[in-house]
C-alpha positions as CSV (number, residue, x, y, z in Angstrom):
1,M,0.0,0.0,0.0
2,L,2.9,2.4,0.7
3,G,4.3,1.7,-2.8
4,I,0.9,2.3,-4.3
5,G,0.5,5.6,-2.4
6,L,4.0,6.8,-3.5
7,A,3.3,5.9,-7.1
8,I,0.0,7.9,-7.0
9,C,1.9,10.9,-5.6
10,A,4.5,10.5,-8.3
11,S,1.8,10.3,-10.9
12,L,0.1,13.5,-9.6
13,F,3.4,15.4,-9.7
14,L,4.2,14.1,-13.2
15,N,0.8,14.9,-14.8
16,V,0.2,18.2,-13.2
17,G,3.8,19.1,-14.1
18,K,3.0,18.3,-17.7
19,G,-0.1,20.4,-17.5
20,V,1.9,23.4,-16.3
21,Q,4.5,22.9,-19.0
22,K,1.9,22.8,-21.7
23,W,0.2,25.9,-20.2
24,K,3.4,28.0,-20.7
25,V,5.5,26.1,-23.3
26,R,5.0,29.0,-25.8
27,V,7.2,31.3,-23.7
28,L,10.2,29.3,-25.0
29,A,9.6,31.0,-28.4
30,A,11.1,34.2,-26.8
31,G,14.5,32.6,-26.6
32,R,16.8,34.6,-24.4
33,G,13.9,37.0,-23.9
34,V,12.4,34.6,-21.4
35,F,14.3,36.5,-18.7
36,S,12.8,39.8,-19.6
37,R,10.1,41.4,-17.5
38,G,7.3,40.5,-19.9
39,H,8.2,36.8,-20.0
40,R,9.8,36.2,-16.7
41,L,6.7,35.1,-14.8
42,D,5.5,32.7,-17.6
43,F,9.0,31.2,-17.8
44,G,9.1,30.8,-14.0
45,I,5.8,28.9,-14.2
46,W,7.1,26.6,-16.9
47,V,10.3,25.9,-14.9
48,F,8.0,25.1,-11.9
49,G,6.3,22.5,-14.2
50,I,9.8,21.0,-14.8
51,L,10.5,20.9,-11.1
52,L,7.2,19.0,-10.5
53,T,8.2,16.3,-13.0
54,T,11.7,16.1,-11.4
55,V,10.2,15.6,-8.0
56,A,8.0,12.9,-9.5
57,T,11.2,10.8,-10.4
58,V,12.1,10.7,-6.7
59,F,8.7,9.4,-5.8
60,Y,8.8,6.9,-8.6
61,S,12.1,5.5,-7.3
62,L,10.7,5.3,-3.7
63,A,7.6,3.6,-5.1
64,L,9.7,1.0,-6.9
65,K,11.5,0.3,-3.7
66,N,8.2,-0.5,-2.0
67,T,6.8,-2.7,-4.8
68,D,8.2,-5.6,-6.7
69,K,6.8,-4.7,-10.2
70,A,7.7,-1.7,-12.3
71,S,4.5,-2.3,-14.3
72,M,2.4,-1.8,-11.1
73,V,4.0,1.7,-10.6
74,S,3.7,2.7,-14.3
75,A,0.0,1.6,-14.4
76,L,-0.8,4.0,-11.6
77,N,0.3,6.9,-13.8
78,G,-3.3,7.1,-14.9
79,V,-4.4,8.2,-11.5
80,G,-2.4,11.5,-11.9
81,L,-4.8,12.5,-14.6
82,I,-7.5,13.0,-12.0
83,G,-5.2,15.7,-10.5
84,L,-4.9,17.1,-14.0
85,I,-8.7,17.4,-14.2
86,V,-8.6,19.4,-11.0
87,F,-5.8,21.6,-12.3
88,A,-7.6,22.2,-15.6
89,R,-10.8,23.1,-13.8
90,L,-9.4,25.4,-11.1
91,V,-6.4,27.0,-12.9
92,L,-7.3,26.8,-16.6
93,K,-11.1,27.1,-16.0
94,E,-11.9,24.1,-18.1
95,V,-15.3,22.4,-17.9
96,V,-15.3,19.0,-16.3
97,G,-17.9,17.0,-18.2
98,L,-19.3,13.5,-17.9
99,Q,-16.6,12.0,-20.2
100,K,-13.9,13.1,-17.8
101,L,-15.8,11.7,-14.8
102,L,-16.3,8.4,-16.5
103,G,-12.6,8.3,-17.3
104,A,-11.7,9.0,-13.7
105,A,-14.0,6.2,-12.6
106,C,-12.3,3.7,-15.0
107,I,-8.9,4.8,-13.7
108,I,-9.9,4.4,-10.0
109,G,-11.5,1.0,-10.8
110,G,-8.4,-0.2,-12.7
111,T,-6.1,1.0,-9.9
112,A,-8.2,-0.8,-7.3
113,A,-7.9,-4.1,-9.3
114,L,-4.1,-3.7,-9.6
115,G,-3.8,-3.3,-5.8
116,F,-6.4,-5.8,-4.7
117,F,-5.1,-8.7,-6.9
118,D,-1.4,-8.0,-6.5
119,E,0.7,-10.9,-5.2
120,A,4.3,-10.6,-4.1
121,L,6.8,-12.3,-6.3
122,V,8.3,-15.5,-4.9
123,G,12.0,-15.6,-4.5
124,K,14.7,-13.0,-5.3
125,Q,14.2,-10.7,-8.2
126,A,16.6,-11.1,-11.1
127,F,16.8,-9.5,-14.5
128,S,18.5,-10.2,-17.8
129,L,20.6,-7.2,-19.1
130,P,21.0,-8.7,-22.6
131,H,17.3,-9.1,-22.9
132,F,16.8,-5.4,-21.8
133,I,19.3,-4.4,-24.5
134,Y,17.6,-6.4,-27.1
135,A,14.2,-4.8,-26.1
136,S,15.8,-1.4,-26.3
137,M,17.2,-2.1,-29.8
138,G,13.7,-3.2,-30.8
139,V,12.3,0.2,-29.5
140,V,14.9,2.0,-31.6
141,A,14.1,-0.1,-34.7
142,V,10.4,0.8,-34.3
143,Y,10.7,4.5,-33.6
144,A,13.6,5.5,-35.9
145,P,11.6,5.2,-39.2
146,L,8.5,6.8,-37.5
147,V,10.5,9.8,-36.4
148,V,12.1,10.2,-39.8
149,Y,8.6,10.0,-41.4
150,T,7.2,12.5,-39.1
151,L,10.0,15.0,-39.5
152,K,9.8,14.7,-43.3
153,T,6.1,14.8,-43.7
154,K,5.3,17.0,-40.7
155,K,2.5,14.7,-39.8
156,A,1.6,12.8,-36.6
157,H,4.0,14.8,-34.4
158,G,1.8,14.5,-31.3
159,F,1.3,10.8,-31.6
160,V,4.9,9.8,-32.6
161,F,6.8,12.0,-30.1
162,G,4.2,11.5,-27.4
163,A,4.4,7.8,-27.8
164,L,8.3,7.9,-27.8
165,A,8.3,10.1,-24.7
166,G,5.9,7.7,-22.9
167,T,8.0,4.7,-24.0
168,M,11.2,6.3,-22.7
169,I,9.6,7.1,-19.3
170,G,8.3,3.6,-19.1
171,M,11.8,2.3,-19.8
172,S,13.3,4.6,-17.2
173,M,11.0,3.0,-14.6
174,V,12.2,-0.5,-15.6
175,L,15.8,0.8,-15.3
176,G,15.0,2.2,-11.8
177,D,13.7,-1.3,-10.8
178,M,16.9,-2.8,-12.2
179,A,19.0,-0.4,-10.1
180,L,17.2,-1.4,-6.9
181,V,17.5,-5.1,-7.7
182,E,21.2,-4.7,-8.4
183,A,21.7,-2.9,-5.1
184,G,19.8,-5.5,-3.1
185,D,16.8,-3.1,-2.7
186,D,19.0,-0.5,-1.0
187,F,17.7,3.0,-2.0
188,I,21.2,4.6,-1.4
189,A,23.4,1.8,-2.7
190,Q,21.6,1.9,-6.0
191,L,23.6,5.1,-6.8
192,D,26.7,2.9,-7.1
193,N,25.5,1.2,-10.2
194,P,24.9,2.8,-13.6
195,Y,21.2,2.1,-14.1
196,P,19.7,5.1,-12.2
197,Y,22.0,7.5,-14.2
198,V,20.9,5.9,-17.5
199,A,17.3,6.2,-16.3
200,L,17.9,9.9,-15.5
201,I,19.3,10.5,-19.0
202,V,16.4,8.7,-20.6
203,G,13.9,10.6,-18.5
204,V,15.5,14.0,-19.4
205,C,15.3,13.1,-23.1
206,A,11.6,12.1,-22.6
207,L,11.0,15.5,-21.0
208,A,12.4,17.3,-24.0
209,L,10.4,15.1,-26.4
210,T,7.2,15.8,-24.4
211,N,7.7,19.6,-24.7
212,F,8.5,19.2,-28.4
213,A,5.3,17.2,-28.9
214,F,3.4,19.9,-27.0
215,W,4.9,22.6,-29.3
216,R,3.9,20.8,-32.5
217,S,0.5,19.2,-31.4
218,T,-2.4,19.5,-29.1
219,A,-2.5,18.2,-25.6
220,L,-5.6,16.2,-26.6
221,V,-3.2,14.0,-28.7
222,V,0.0,14.1,-26.6
223,V,-1.3,13.5,-23.1
224,P,-3.4,10.3,-23.8
225,T,-0.7,8.9,-26.0
226,T,2.2,9.6,-23.6
227,N,0.3,8.2,-20.5
228,S,-0.9,5.1,-22.3
229,F,2.7,4.2,-23.4
230,I,4.0,5.0,-19.9
231,I,1.5,2.3,-18.7
232,L,2.0,-0.2,-21.5
233,T,5.8,-0.1,-22.0
234,P,6.9,-1.6,-18.6
235,L,4.4,-4.4,-19.1
236,A,6.3,-5.5,-22.2
237,I,9.9,-4.6,-21.2
238,E,9.4,-6.1,-17.7
239,F,8.2,-9.4,-19.1
240,V,11.2,-9.6,-21.4
241,T,13.7,-8.4,-18.8
242,F,12.4,-9.8,-15.5
243,G,10.0,-12.5,-16.8
244,T,7.2,-10.8,-14.7
245,I,3.6,-11.7,-15.3
246,L,0.6,-10.0,-13.7
247,Q,-2.6,-11.7,-12.6
248,L,-5.4,-11.8,-15.2
249,A,-7.5,-9.3,-13.2
250,Q,-4.6,-6.9,-13.0
251,Y,-4.3,-6.9,-16.8
252,A,-8.0,-6.1,-16.9
253,G,-7.2,-3.3,-14.5
254,V,-4.5,-2.0,-16.8
255,V,-7.0,-2.0,-19.7
256,G,-9.4,-0.1,-17.5
257,I,-6.8,2.6,-16.7
258,V,-5.8,3.0,-20.4
259,I,-9.5,3.4,-21.3
260,G,-9.8,5.9,-18.5
261,V,-6.8,7.8,-19.8
262,V,-8.3,8.1,-23.3
263,L,-11.7,9.2,-21.9
264,V,-10.2,11.8,-19.7
265,T,-8.0,13.4,-22.4
266,A,-9.7,12.6,-25.7
267,S,-12.1,14.6,-27.8
268,G,-15.6,15.7,-26.8
269,D,-16.0,17.6,-23.6
270,N,-12.2,17.8,-23.2
271,A,-11.8,20.2,-26.1
272,G,-9.2,22.8,-25.2
273,V,-7.6,21.0,-22.3
274,F,-4.6,22.9,-21.0
275,E,-5.4,26.0,-23.0
276,P,-6.2,29.0,-20.9
277,V,-9.6,30.5,-21.4
278,S,-9.7,33.9,-23.0
279,E,-10.7,36.8,-20.8
280,S,-12.9,38.2,-23.6
């Protein structure tokens, strides 16, 4: 339960942080002018969004220490979208309609299934580094042509870069789990192996890709895509690297969370999510 609670906190920080970044990402167009009086406040708010996502990485690491499956932690990322609904309603003055509420209900139900049916892994955890490398090479092989296609045609920026960012965040979670296993589940000792630093680099790259996706596409495309791939990637990578298999009811819970993610952030009553309402 502690691990689930920490994962939910991490998800809240990550999702609200992404909302803040999307809210003020256009300030980056000012270049060095972001430090001028006219842009300083907006730039500070954008940096605050970055800090929120940075704090999320610490909570994710703590959550991994208190669970035995990275896929459990990643699946709970959908819960943070509920915090995003509150942020959009209170800060961005967005209307919270039935679609968002149904999505939130799916997320809560899926989360409950993950926690209720979870069973501790028997024996000591072990991972296969070669298998993780092969999986990473597979990710590169899939995304490399997609990125080239998107940059050449200027199509599907939101989906491709949102999916890539979500995949990289999911992989960084698996790397965080590998770091703890290598360190014998010692939170401090994990800093002696390379995995947390690789996870940090991957996470920073994902952050840059997320903001690039926000710049070129709408949040209605980027957010559900990124969150869905954050949830789904560790399920695949963890199976290959750790041989971890969830209970059938937990897979149903993951499906419920993904459906909830799409409902919360897809079209319909979510039009304009993250976009501030005009004063006129």
